[in-house]
C-alpha positions, 0 to 999 in steps of 0.5 A: 499500500503506497498512497496515503492512508485514509481513515476507514468509514465504519458502517454498523451492521444489524447485530452491532458489529462495526464493519470496514469495506474490502478496500479499506483497512480497519484503523491501526491499534494505538501505539505512542509516538516517540516519547508520547507515552502520556497516561499510558506509563506506569512505571511496571505497575501494571505488569505487577498488578497483572501478574499477581491477579487472578482472573475472575471466572466467567461464572463462579459456582455461586452465581450459576447456583443462583441463575439455576435458582431464578435469581436475575444475576448478570452476564458477561454480555450486553445486557451486564455491560449495559446494567454496569453502566447505568449503575455507574451512572456516568461515563467511566474511563477504561484502562488496559494494559499497554500491550493491548494498544488501547487509546486513552479515550476509552471509556464506559457510558453511562448507558453501558456501551463502549466509546473507542477512538470516536466510535461507540460498541455495544459490547467488549467483544465486538470492540476487541474484535474491531481492534484485532484482539478478540483472543482476550477476554476484555471483561478481564482486561479492562480496568475501571478509572484507572489500573488499580481499579476493578476489572469489568469482570469483578465489578460484575461479580461484585454487582452479582454478589450484592443481588444474591445478598439481596435476595438472600435477605428478603422475606421468604413468602408462602401461600397466599396472603391473609387479609 
């Protein structure tokens, strides 16, 4: 490719994925230019945090049991992301490891979508696929606020624990009401 690179025009497919025409290239992953590391510089703190952290399972045994019991626990999907965004109630910056090359404008919106490079994605999976890193588990790779904040998976797990506590503390009603 020898001509000037133009930014491709994304188009939304019916299922929400961002599509690029075959004659255009998708945007290149973010890479700091020269000394432009800005907020991505962490002095190795992220590598240490990743090395010492344990990924949250997609569904803990407690969540599986709660789901089987009919409790409205959240899944790692668009609905779960939307609920997380609505609970937070405002746009919150998201941060990823430097090697994932995510731009600095990455954010979870108050409506539960992900904003990245001026585009809005309805799910983490679609975002990671569009950026060419679909093999990664975005729920465990994206942190709320900063690199010391919880991952999206940890945040969703905390919400599910709260849902389970609420239902465990609720009085059990059996039989018809007596009036």
